[in-house]
N, C-alpha and C positions, 0 to 999 in steps of 0.2 A: 318670834317666828313670824313671818309673812303669811297672808292668805295662800300665796301661790303656791306655796311650798307644802299646802294640806288639800287634801281628798276629803268629802264629805260624802258619810252612808248614812242612810236612812233605813233601819232594821227594827222591827218589832218593838216598837213605840218607842226607839230612842234615834238620836243624831249622834253619830260617832267620827270624830276628826283623826285623821291617819296621816303620819307623816309621808307625804308622796314620795320620797325618795325609799324610806327604809320600812313603808308599812305599819311602822310604830304606832301606837295608840297614843295620842295627845289628850283627848280628852271625850268623856262622853256623858250627854246630856239625856236622861230619860224625861219623857213627855207625859207621863201618866194614862198610858195607855201600852198594851201589849199588840197593837195591831198594825197594820201595814205603814210605813212614813213615807211620802212623798215630800224632798227637800231639793231645795232650789236657791244658790247664791247668786244676788246681785246688790252691786252698791254697797260692799261690805258688810253684807248682813245676809244670814241664812233663814229662809222663811222654809218652813215645815209643816206640813198639813198629816193630821193622825185620828182617828177616830172623831171625824166631822169637826176638829178644831185647827186652827191655826196659832204656830209660834213663831216669833222672830228671836233668834239668836246671834249674839255675838260670836263672829267667825274664830277669833282667838281664844277667847276662855269655853265659850259653850254656855256662858250666862243666857236665860231667856231675859230679852231686852221688854218683849210684850206677849200678851195670849189673849185670844180672844175665842170665845166657846163657839162661836157663831150660833147662838141659841135661837132653835125654831128651823134650823136647818136638817136636822137629824144626824146620825153619825156614820155616814157613808162616805165612799172615796171622796177626794177631794183634788183636784188640780190645782196647781200654781201657774198663773200667766203674768207676766212683767212686760216691761217694754222690751229687756234685751234678750229674754228667754223663750218668747212664743213658739211653742212646738216642741222645746228641748223637754225632757223629762218626762211628758205624756205617754211614753211607750209603755215605761214601768207600771203607772197606773193603770193603761188599757190592758197589760198581760195580769196586773192582778185583780182587776175587773173580770176578767174571762175566766180566771182561775175560780173565782168565787161562784160566778155563773155556773161553772160546770160542776162544781163541788155541790152547789143549790140542786142542781138537774140529778145529779149521781144518788142525793139524799131523797127526792121525789120519787124517783125509780125504785129504790130500796124499799119505800113503804108502801107502793101500790104492788109490789110483787109478790 
């Protein structure tokens, strides 16, 4: 299968590859988190961030090629910028960040009420 025949989804600590034509799942890779996943494909690699860590995956097999814990930077949301995707994919991260901010604001309001 070619990468052009796949679509990649980042969801709840996993990256999933689906057949673009049928929607059938081709593979799934758990990234050791249950958090939001930001995923970008460039140069025949998938770069995915979750829980303050970054992974590089093989797009055909889903195998982890490398992983960096980004030690010392915390576990917040991380965006990915490469030469080919600057600006792409950041909308999902902004939406997730806004959702978390609103959730936190609601929790503060609930505890002070």
